[in-house]
N, C-alpha and C positions, 0 to 999 in steps of 0.2 A: 318622308313619314316613318315615327320609331316606333317596332311590332310593339304590342302589347307583351310583357312579359311573360313567360309560363308560369302557371297557377304551380304551388309549390307540391310535392311530392304529399302524399299522407306517409307521418313516422317520423320527415325530413328534422324538421323543428327537434324533435325530439332524439334524435340521431345526434347532431350536433352541437345539441347541449352534453349530452354522455360526451364527446368527447368534447367536449371543454373541460370538462369536469377531470378526465382522467387523467386531462393534457394537463391539469391546476397544477391537480397530485402528484404525477409522474414530476414537475418543475421545484417539486416542495423538498418532493423524495431528493432529493438530487441535490439543492441544498444544503441540508443535512447538516450541518457543525461538524463532528468528531466522526471517523469513518468506527462501522462496527466494530468490538472485539475479538477475536477470531482467540478461538476457545482452544490452549494447547498449543498452538504455537508462536504467543513469545515470553512464554516461559522460561527461555534459556537468552544466558545472552550471546552475543555473536565470535565469545572469546567460548565462551562455550561448547556451540555448537564447530567452533574450526578443531576446537580439540579434538572431537566427536569423531571430525571429523579425518582430522589425522592421527588417528589412532584406530581406525576402521584401513581395510585390506583396499579402498578401491584406488582405481589410479589417480596419479596423481596426490599422495596423501604423505608420500616422506614429504614433498616440495607444503604443501598445507605445512610438516612441523618445520619443519629448514624456516621458513614465515615466521615459525608461531617465538624458536628459538633467536632470531634476528629483531626480534622484535620487543624481545626481554631483556635482550643482550643493552636495547639503545633504552629503552628503558631505564634499566639500572647504571648507566652508564647517566646517563641527563637525571639521573637522579645524584650519583657522587657527587656529579659537575657542580648541584646547587649547595649540597652541604656543602663545597667549600668555601673558607671566609677567609677576606685577606690580610 
């Protein structure tokens, strides 16, 4: 024989409805199409950030400067090769 189910606790239906609404809002917020913009963080390009780090006294700044110089050299070389006409 199946025992009868216990009567619902007072306020349980209201709590379940509130949990369902919160879950729906959380899911809707997680599915936003574009991420929120962060003020001030995206104002510099990666090149500008690297240049600022290279000019600082931080450990490894000289390595960043050398990498930027190598990148500039490779870009100049590639541009020179692109302009050669047969």
